[in-house]
C-alpha positions as CSV (number, residue, x, y, z in Angstrom):
1,F,94.6,45.3,-51.2
2,T,92.2,46.2,-48.3
3,S,91.4,49.6,-47.4
4,V,89.0,51.6,-45.0
5,E,87.2,54.8,-46.2
6,P,84.5,56.4,-44.7
7,S,83.1,58.4,-47.8
8,A,80.7,56.2,-49.8
9,K,81.6,58.4,-52.6
10,L,85.4,58.1,-52.5
11,R,85.0,54.3,-51.8
12,E,83.1,54.0,-55.2
13,F,86.0,56.2,-56.8
14,A,88.9,54.1,-55.3
15,M,87.1,50.9,-56.4
16,A,86.5,52.3,-60.0
17,E,90.2,53.3,-60.1
18,A,91.4,50.0,-58.7
19,R,89.2,48.1,-61.3
20,K,90.9,50.1,-64.1
21,K,94.4,49.2,-63.1
22,G,93.2,45.5,-62.7
23,W,93.9,45.3,-58.9
24,Q,91.8,43.4,-56.5
25,A,90.5,45.9,-53.9
26,D,88.4,45.5,-50.9
27,I,87.5,48.9,-49.7
28,R,85.3,48.8,-46.6
29,P,83.4,51.4,-44.9
30,G,85.1,52.6,-41.5
31,L,87.0,54.9,-39.5
32,G,90.6,54.8,-38.4
33,E,89.5,54.7,-35.0
34,A,87.5,51.4,-35.1
35,L,88.9,49.4,-38.0
36,P,86.6,46.8,-39.3
37,F,89.1,43.8,-39.2
38,A,90.1,41.2,-36.6
39,D,93.2,41.4,-34.4
40,D,96.6,40.5,-36.1
41,S,95.1,40.5,-39.5
42,F,97.8,42.0,-41.7
43,D,101.5,41.4,-42.5
44,T,101.9,44.9,-43.5
45,V,99.9,48.0,-43.2
46,V,100.1,51.4,-45.0
47,C,98.5,54.4,-43.5
48,T,98.7,57.4,-46.0
49,F,97.8,60.9,-45.0
50,T,95.2,59.9,-42.8
51,M,96.2,60.7,-39.2
52,C,95.9,64.5,-39.7
53,S,92.1,64.0,-40.3
54,V,91.2,61.2,-37.6
55,T,89.5,62.6,-34.5
56,D,91.3,60.5,-32.0
57,Q,95.0,59.9,-33.3
58,A,96.1,58.0,-30.2
59,Q,93.1,55.5,-30.7
60,S,94.0,55.2,-34.7
61,L,97.6,54.3,-33.9
62,A,96.2,51.7,-31.2
63,E,93.9,50.3,-34.0
64,L,96.9,50.1,-36.6
65,R,98.7,48.1,-33.9
66,R,95.8,45.8,-33.2
67,V,95.4,44.6,-36.8
68,L,99.1,44.2,-37.5
69,K,100.5,40.9,-37.0
70,P,103.4,40.1,-34.6
71,G,106.6,40.8,-36.9
72,G,104.5,43.1,-39.2
73,R,105.5,45.9,-40.9
74,L,103.6,49.4,-40.4
75,Y,104.2,52.4,-42.6
76,V,102.6,56.0,-41.7
77,F,103.0,58.5,-44.4
78,E,102.1,62.0,-43.3
79,H,102.6,65.7,-44.3
80,N,105.4,67.3,-42.5
81,P,104.3,70.5,-40.5
82,R,108.1,71.6,-40.5
83,N,107.9,72.4,-43.9
84,P,106.7,75.9,-44.4
85,L,105.2,75.2,-48.1
86,V,103.2,72.4,-46.6
87,R,101.7,74.6,-44.0
88,Y,101.0,77.1,-46.5
89,V,99.3,74.7,-49.0
90,I,97.3,72.8,-46.2
91,A,95.9,76.1,-44.7
92,R,94.7,77.2,-48.1
93,T,93.3,73.6,-49.0
94,P,89.2,73.3,-48.2
95,I,89.3,69.7,-47.6
96,D,92.1,70.1,-45.1
97,A,90.2,72.7,-43.2
98,N,90.4,70.6,-39.9
99,A,93.6,68.8,-40.5
100,I,96.0,68.5,-37.5
101,L,99.2,67.9,-38.9
102,L,101.4,65.7,-36.9
103,D,105.2,66.0,-36.7
104,A,107.0,62.8,-37.2
105,K,108.0,62.7,-33.5
106,E,104.3,62.5,-32.4
107,V,103.6,59.8,-34.7
108,R,106.7,58.0,-33.3
109,H,105.8,58.7,-29.7
110,G,102.4,57.6,-30.3
111,L,103.2,54.3,-32.0
112,L,105.6,53.6,-29.1
113,D,102.7,54.5,-26.6
114,A,100.7,51.7,-28.2
115,A,103.0,48.8,-28.6
116,R,106.7,47.8,-28.8
117,Y,108.1,48.7,-32.5
118,D,111.5,49.1,-34.1
119,L,111.2,52.5,-35.7
120,E,112.9,54.2,-38.4
121,T,111.9,57.7,-40.1
122,D,112.8,59.2,-43.4
123,Y,111.9,62.5,-44.8
124,L,110.6,62.9,-48.5
125,M,110.0,65.1,-51.3
126,F,112.6,67.8,-51.0
127,M,112.7,68.3,-54.9
128,P,109.5,68.9,-56.9
129,P,108.0,65.8,-58.3
130,G,108.1,66.9,-61.9
131,L,112.1,67.0,-61.7
132,G,113.0,63.4,-61.6
133,F,116.5,64.0,-62.3
134,L,116.8,65.7,-59.0
135,S,115.3,62.7,-57.2
136,P,118.8,61.5,-56.1
137,I,118.9,64.6,-53.9
138,D,115.8,63.5,-51.9
139,R,117.6,60.1,-50.8
140,V,120.7,62.0,-49.6
141,L,118.5,64.5,-47.5
142,A,116.2,61.8,-46.1
143,W,117.4,62.6,-42.6
144,L,116.8,66.1,-42.7
145,P,113.3,67.0,-40.9
146,L,112.4,69.3,-43.5
147,G,110.9,67.3,-46.4
148,A,107.3,68.1,-47.6
149,Q,106.3,64.5,-46.3
150,Y,107.7,61.8,-44.0
151,V,107.3,58.1,-43.5
152,V,107.6,56.4,-40.0
153,A,108.4,52.7,-40.8
154,A,107.7,50.3,-37.8
155,R,108.1,46.7,-37.3
156,K,105.9,45.2,-34.4
157,G,107.8,43.3,-31.8
């Protein structure tokens, strides 16, 4: 996998973890607002819990569009601000002190402002992760905008 991380300390940590798992990893310094990749570089792009931390979300979404090949898939995972427990936890987590949580509708509109996409949204994590036997409930409730997280899946036209 290829990734971008602005923090040298987190890059080193992620590379060490990837090596432990035997993964090939290329983690480059950079920011979401200016990705260090050529246009149309990737068939699949996964953006995990980073939109809440970038300074210019519209520019980051435009960058994701830029590096994604036509017909490519983009997955944006974020914490759901509609979930009261998520808001409670984020408000009390020092690393998230400046986080700006985006609603799934904001991500969808931002993506559509940046390019033509076919979009789908699912909500995730209704049940506590340690209770695997309840996981089928998450799939049944994926339409309900109250899960702790969501994913906007996009296919670039």
